[in-house]
C-alpha positions in Angstrom: 103.0 102.3 96.2 100.0 103.5 98.1 97.2 101.2 99.4 94.8 102.4 96.7 97.3 101.8 94.0 98.0 98.3 95.3 94.3 97.6 95.5 93.8 98.8 91.9 96.5 96.4 90.7 94.9 93.4 92.6 91.5 94.3 91.3 92.7 94.6 87.7 94.6 91.2 88.0 91.5 89.5 89.5 89.8 89.4 86.1 90.6 86.5 83.7 90.2 88.6 80.6 92.5 91.4 81.9 95.1 88.8 82.6 94.7 87.5 79.1 95.2 91.0 77.7 98.3 91.5 79.8 99.7 88.1 78.6 99.0 89.2 75.0 100.8 92.4 75.5 103.7 90.6 77.1 104.1 88.4 74.0 103.7 91.3 71.6 103.7 94.8 73.0 102.1 97.8 71.3 98.9 96.3 70.0 95.7 98.0 68.8 92.3 97.3 70.2 91.4 95.4 67.1 94.3 93.1 67.4 93.7 92.6 71.2 90.1 91.6 70.4 91.1 88.9 68.0 89.8 85.5 69.2 88.4 86.7 72.4 84.8 85.5 73.2 83.8 89.0 74.6 82.7 92.1 72.7 84.9 95.0 71.6 83.2 97.2 74.2 84.1 94.7 77.0 87.7 94.7 75.9 87.7 98.5 75.9 86.4 98.5 79.5 89.1 96.0 80.5 91.7 98.1 78.9 90.5 101.2 80.8 90.7 99.3 84.1 94.2 98.1 83.3 95.2 101.7 82.4 93.7 103.1 85.6 95.8 100.5 87.5 98.8 101.7 85.5 99.3 98.2 84.2 99.2 99.4 80.6 100.1 102.6 78.8 98.3 103.8 75.7 99.7 106.0 73.0 98.2 107.4 69.9 100.0 106.7 66.6 98.1 108.5 63.8 94.6 107.2 63.9 95.5 104.1 66.0 95.8 103.7 69.7 98.6 101.3 70.8 98.6 99.6 74.1 101.8 98.7 76.0 102.4 96.6 79.0 103.8 98.4 82.1 105.1 95.7 84.4 106.3 98.2 87.1 103.1 98.0 89.3 103.1 94.2 89.2 106.8 94.2 90.2 106.1 96.7 93.0 103.3 94.5 94.4 105.5 91.4 94.2 108.4 93.1 95.9 106.5 95.1 98.6 103.4 93.0 99.4 103.9 89.4 98.4 107.5 89.3 99.7 106.2 89.6 103.3 105.0 86.0 103.0 108.5 84.7 102.1 109.3 84.8 105.8 106.5 82.3 106.8 108.3 79.1 107.8 107.2 76.2 105.7 108.4 73.8 108.4 105.6 75.1 110.6 103.0 74.3 107.9 104.5 70.8 107.3 104.5 70.1 111.1 100.9 71.2 111.4 99.9 69.0 108.4 101.8 66.0 109.9 100.0 66.5 113.3 96.7 66.4 111.5 97.5 63.2 109.7 98.8 61.6 112.9 95.6 62.3 114.8 93.5 60.8 112.1 89.9 61.6 111.2 87.8 63.5 113.7 
């Protein structure tokens, strides 16, 4: 995954409504725009813009079925970010953080 692809995933995931759309697709994949808009406090046009951003980040895939356009979750980029980028923080020793926190408490306020 390139740096620009990773940045596109993080940018897409940074928005609350995009995360809501991804969660809806996780629960029920292959939804139409109309169904995805149900109950959201934003306009249909705003949902469309969010779907475009998610598609550009490869987090969703859209397919035409007759006159409908169905949207499907693509979890691969999220998994790639988790595996390649977030995993680097697994090696941070939590004992060091705990010791630093304990030292701060032992010294007391300023």
